[in-house]
C-alpha positions as CSV (number, residue, x, y, z in Angstrom):
1,M,56.4,-21.4,-32.3
2,T,56.0,-19.0,-29.3
3,D,52.6,-18.7,-27.7
4,T,51.0,-15.3,-28.4
5,H,47.7,-13.8,-27.2
6,E,46.5,-14.2,-30.7
7,Q,46.9,-17.7,-30.6
8,H,45.1,-18.3,-27.3
9,R,42.3,-15.8,-27.6
10,D,40.0,-18.0,-29.5
11,R,40.5,-20.8,-27.0
12,L,40.2,-18.7,-23.8
13,P,37.4,-20.0,-21.4
14,N,34.8,-17.4,-20.6
15,P,35.2,-16.3,-17.0
16,G,32.2,-15.6,-14.9
17,A,31.1,-11.9,-14.1
18,G,33.5,-9.7,-12.5
19,F,36.6,-11.1,-14.2
20,I,38.1,-10.0,-17.6
21,W,41.0,-11.5,-19.8
22,D,43.6,-8.8,-20.6
23,E,47.1,-9.1,-22.2
24,A,50.3,-8.7,-21.1
25,R,53.9,-8.7,-22.8
26,N,57.2,-10.2,-21.4
27,G,59.2,-8.3,-24.3
28,V,59.2,-11.4,-26.5
29,E,55.5,-12.6,-26.7
30,T,52.2,-11.4,-25.6
31,Y,50.0,-13.6,-23.5
32,P,46.4,-13.7,-21.7
33,V,46.1,-12.7,-18.1
34,L,42.9,-12.8,-15.9
35,L,42.1,-9.6,-13.8
36,P,39.2,-9.4,-11.3
37,Q,37.3,-6.3,-11.7
38,A,37.9,-4.9,-8.3
39,E,37.9,-1.4,-7.0
40,G,40.2,-0.1,-4.4
41,C,43.0,-2.7,-5.2
42,A,45.1,-3.8,-8.0
43,A,45.0,-7.6,-8.3
44,I,45.6,-10.3,-11.0
45,Y,45.4,-14.2,-11.3
46,S,48.5,-15.8,-13.3
47,T,48.4,-18.5,-15.5
48,R,51.2,-20.7,-16.8
49,L,52.0,-18.4,-19.7
50,G,54.5,-15.9,-20.3
51,G,57.4,-17.1,-18.0
52,V,60.8,-18.6,-18.2
53,S,60.6,-22.0,-16.7
54,E,61.3,-25.2,-18.4
55,P,59.0,-28.3,-18.7
56,P,57.2,-29.5,-16.8
57,L,57.1,-26.4,-14.7
58,D,56.5,-24.0,-18.0
59,K,56.4,-21.6,-18.3
60,L,55.4,-19.2,-15.5
61,N,55.8,-21.2,-12.4
62,V,56.1,-18.8,-9.3
63,S,56.8,-21.5,-6.5
64,A,60.2,-22.1,-5.3
65,S,59.3,-25.5,-3.5
66,V,58.4,-27.6,-6.6
67,G,62.0,-28.1,-8.1
68,D,62.5,-24.8,-10.0
69,G,65.5,-22.5,-10.1
70,L,65.1,-19.6,-7.6
71,H,66.5,-17.3,-10.6
72,R,63.7,-18.5,-12.7
73,V,60.9,-18.3,-9.9
74,M,62.0,-14.7,-9.0
75,A,62.1,-13.7,-12.8
76,N,58.3,-15.2,-13.0
77,R,57.3,-13.5,-10.2
78,D,58.4,-10.2,-11.6
79,L,56.8,-10.9,-14.8
80,A,53.6,-11.9,-13.2
81,A,53.1,-9.0,-11.0
82,R,54.0,-6.4,-13.9
83,P,50.3,-5.8,-14.9
84,I,49.6,-4.5,-11.6
85,G,52.7,-2.4,-11.1
86,G,55.6,-5.3,-10.7
87,G,57.7,-6.5,-8.0
88,Q,59.2,-9.9,-7.5
89,F,59.2,-9.7,-3.5
90,W,55.8,-10.6,-2.5
91,S,54.2,-11.1,1.0
92,T,53.6,-15.0,1.0
93,I,52.7,-17.4,3.7
94,K,53.3,-21.1,4.6
95,Q,50.2,-22.4,3.3
96,A,49.1,-25.5,5.6
97,H,45.4,-26.4,4.2
98,G,44.0,-24.8,7.5
99,S,41.9,-22.0,8.7
100,D,44.6,-19.5,10.2
101,V,44.7,-15.9,8.8
102,T,47.5,-13.7,9.3
103,V,48.4,-9.8,8.6
104,A,50.5,-9.4,5.5
105,S,54.2,-8.3,5.9
106,P,56.7,-7.4,3.3
107,S,59.5,-9.2,5.4
108,S,61.3,-12.3,4.0
109,R,60.0,-14.1,7.3
110,A,56.6,-14.0,6.0
111,R,56.7,-17.0,4.1
112,H,57.5,-19.2,7.4
113,R,54.0,-18.1,8.9
114,A,51.7,-21.1,8.8
115,A,48.5,-19.7,7.4
116,D,46.3,-19.9,4.4
117,A,45.0,-16.3,4.3
118,Q,46.6,-12.9,4.7
119,W,45.3,-9.3,4.7
120,T,46.7,-5.7,4.9
121,D,45.5,-2.1,5.5
122,E,48.7,-0.8,3.9
123,E,49.3,0.2,0.2
124,G,52.8,-1.2,0.2
125,P,53.0,-4.8,0.5
126,L,52.0,-7.4,-2.6
127,L,50.3,-10.1,-1.3
128,A,50.1,-13.5,-2.9
129,V,48.7,-17.0,-2.5
130,L,49.8,-19.9,-4.6
131,S,47.9,-22.8,-6.0
132,A,47.8,-25.6,-8.8
133,D,44.0,-26.6,-8.4
134,C,42.8,-25.0,-5.0
135,V,40.6,-21.9,-4.8
136,L,42.3,-18.6,-4.4
137,L,40.1,-16.0,-3.2
138,L,40.6,-12.1,-3.3
139,L,38.6,-10.5,-0.5
140,V,38.2,-6.6,-0.6
141,G,36.8,-4.6,2.4
142,A,36.8,-0.9,3.5
143,M,40.5,0.0,3.3
144,R,41.7,-3.4,3.5
145,V,42.4,-6.3,1.0
146,G,43.1,-9.9,1.7
147,V,44.0,-13.0,-0.3
148,A,42.9,-16.7,0.7
149,H,44.0,-20.2,-0.3
150,A,41.1,-22.6,0.1
151,G,41.3,-26.3,-0.9
152,W,38.8,-29.0,0.5
153,R,40.5,-29.1,3.9
154,G,40.7,-25.5,4.3
155,L,37.2,-25.0,3.3
156,V,35.9,-27.5,5.9
157,A,38.2,-25.9,8.5
158,G,36.7,-22.6,8.0
159,V,39.3,-20.5,6.3
160,V,37.0,-18.5,4.1
161,E,34.9,-17.4,6.9
162,N,37.9,-16.4,8.7
163,A,39.5,-14.5,6.1
164,V,36.2,-12.6,5.3
165,E,35.9,-11.6,8.7
166,A,39.3,-10.5,9.2
167,V,39.2,-8.3,6.0
168,G,35.6,-7.1,6.7
169,A,35.1,-8.1,3.1
170,E,32.1,-6.6,1.2
171,Q,33.1,-8.5,-2.1
172,A,35.0,-11.5,-2.9
173,W,36.5,-13.1,-6.1
174,L,37.1,-16.8,-6.6
175,G,39.4,-17.5,-9.3
176,P,40.4,-20.7,-11.5
177,A,40.4,-24.0,-9.5
178,I,39.8,-27.6,-10.1
179,G,36.1,-27.7,-11.1
180,P,33.4,-30.3,-10.2
181,C,34.0,-32.1,-13.6
182,C,37.5,-33.0,-12.5
183,F,37.4,-33.1,-8.6
184,E,36.7,-36.8,-7.8
185,V,36.9,-37.4,-4.0
186,G,36.3,-40.1,-1.5
187,H,33.5,-41.0,0.8
188,E,35.2,-39.2,3.6
189,V,35.4,-36.1,1.7
190,I,31.7,-36.4,0.5
191,E,30.6,-37.0,4.3
192,E,32.4,-33.7,5.2
193,F,30.7,-31.7,2.7
194,S,27.4,-33.2,3.2
195,M,27.5,-31.9,6.7
196,R,29.0,-28.4,6.2
197,C,27.9,-27.6,2.8
198,P,25.7,-30.1,1.0
199,E,24.8,-28.0,-2.0
200,A,28.5,-28.3,-3.2
201,V,28.1,-32.2,-3.3
202,T,27.2,-32.8,-7.0
203,D,27.0,-36.5,-7.0
204,E,28.3,-39.5,-4.8
205,R,32.1,-38.8,-6.0
206,H,32.3,-35.2,-7.0
207,V,32.4,-31.7,-5.0
208,D,32.2,-28.2,-6.3
209,L,34.7,-26.2,-4.4
210,W,33.3,-23.1,-5.9
211,V,29.8,-23.5,-4.6
212,A,31.2,-24.2,-0.8
213,A,33.6,-21.2,-1.0
214,E,30.7,-19.0,-2.3
215,A,28.5,-20.2,0.5
216,A,31.2,-19.8,3.1
217,A,32.0,-16.1,1.8
218,R,28.4,-15.3,2.1
219,R,27.8,-16.8,5.5
220,A,30.7,-14.6,6.7
221,G,29.2,-11.4,5.4
222,A,30.4,-10.8,1.7
223,G,27.5,-9.2,0.0
224,T,28.8,-9.9,-3.5
225,V,30.6,-12.9,-4.8
226,H,32.3,-13.5,-8.2
227,T,33.3,-16.6,-9.5
228,A,35.3,-17.6,-12.4
229,R,34.5,-20.9,-12.9
230,I,37.5,-21.9,-15.0
231,C,38.8,-25.4,-14.2
232,T,42.6,-25.6,-13.9
233,S,42.3,-29.3,-14.6
234,C,40.6,-28.8,-17.9
235,H,42.9,-26.2,-19.3
236,S,46.2,-27.6,-19.4
237,E,47.3,-24.8,-22.0
238,L,46.7,-22.1,-19.4
239,F,46.9,-23.7,-15.9
240,F,48.9,-25.7,-13.6
241,S,47.1,-28.7,-12.0
242,H,48.4,-30.9,-9.2
243,R,45.9,-33.4,-9.7
244,R,46.0,-33.8,-13.5
245,D,49.9,-33.4,-13.6
246,K,50.1,-36.0,-10.8
247,G,51.9,-33.6,-8.6
248,L,54.5,-32.8,-11.0
249,T,53.9,-29.3,-11.9
250,G,54.1,-25.6,-11.2
251,R,52.0,-23.0,-9.4
252,Q,50.0,-20.0,-10.4
253,A,49.0,-17.2,-8.0
254,L,46.7,-14.4,-6.9
255,I,48.7,-11.3,-6.4
256,A,47.2,-8.4,-4.9
257,R,48.0,-4.7,-3.4
258,L,45.8,-2.4,-1.8
259,G,45.3,0.7,-3.8
260,G,45.0,1.3,-7.7
């Protein structure tokens, strides 16, 4: 039986304020997509539904670095971007779990730049960051849009602050990521967050990455922060999760372009 929006609708987790579930169609099936309600840009958080990849990367894997065929990945990228105008050629970056931010480029060389956030003030490029548990942030400022990838190392390093400042972001959207319910960490990670963002430490073994990212965005000047608070690890039917799937999994994306 094919997955349809109707099959998933009753099981969709409620997103936080600033997000809505919509539906897309790939010609065969209808499936849900998560949209940040942002003005001045078009953006989407992809799920694992609606693509052409085979297990365990089924279905909408958008990463070519996890063992999937390039033809499937490119088809999936086109499908993932269709709700915001389409396009399989994205400005991507070599995510390094650090704090560097770069200007987006439509060039194929972009994927070789080591950075965890990118921004543009041009309406052409489709910007994307990929994840299977980390927080993906959409940042919107005056005539600029940016996307950022923030795992615990990037959060500690300051990637969110750097990205907000580069974009001059007035608003931020924090998409699905591993929640404090499932993000169990060691003592060294607890120590890092206890020093930098103690409110993100929920107990002696768990950290709330959303709280840490929210605090960082506000510290850097974002006046409004929207958080989906949907756990990628809990919702196996909707999202890839590196931790849940023990590394053998695909990647979802945040895709954005400046303008409507």
